[in-house]
C-alpha positions, 0 to 999 in steps of 0.5 A: 847096621854095618854090613861087615860083622867080622865074625866070619873073618876066621873062615867060619859062618853062622847058620840059622839057629846059631851053630857055627861051621866052616865056610867051606862045608857042604851046607854052605856050598849048597846055599851058596850055590843057590844064591848064585843061581838067584844072582844069574836069574837077576841078570837073565831077567835084564835080557828077557823080552816076555813079561809072563817069563819075567814074572815067573823068574821073579817068583823063582828068585823068591822061591830060591831065598826060601831054599836057601833058608831051608838049607842054612837051617839045621833040622834041630830042636832050636830051629823047630821053634824058629818056624823057618818054612821048609820046602814042600811039594807045592814048589815043584808042582808049581814048576811042573804047571809052568813047564806045561804052560810054556811048552804048549806052544813050542815045537815038539823036540825031535833033536837036541838043541844047543844052548844059545839063541836070543840073549835072553835064552843063553842067559836062561841056559846058563840058569839051567846049568847052574841049577843042575850044579845046585842040584848036584850039590844038594845030593851030595850034601844029603849024603851026609845031612839030611834036607828036605827031599823036596829041594832036590825034586824042586831043583830038578824041575827048575832046570827043566823050566829054564830049558823050556823058558829058554826055548820060549824066549827064543820062539818070542824073540823069533830066534830058532833053536839051533839044533845039534848036528852030530 
């Protein structure tokens, strides 16, 4: 099978279910931003020292594929028959458990911290900011078309998880967080 189809040469693309939309549509922007986040997580994994953090990030990558599929599938009669997995509360509840787990051994925050530290932590901070942007794009999408409410909640928790994982990665790398000095 060839990777190029030429079907998008005119500036539109296909959604799951067969509908075609402009490549500049909010739906495409949303799942494209999810893909960008997923790609950057892949880059971050190459710099992560802790094997448990790597496992969590690989799980998140799979979950983001589910988020992308959910966003790429309009809710209608045709797509209901395709049995596309929709994002449920288990996604953000799992993120909350991971946040609590990794935060346990960390020093309590009493100051804002600057993004950075170890290379792995710096990459995770970038993942956090891309995740926040992804959440904003999905919130904007929800103003004009319905997506599952668990997607926004998951993205919100996920950005918190990236923050905690960045701090944890600094901790295991023995690199202190840089406190903000106003």
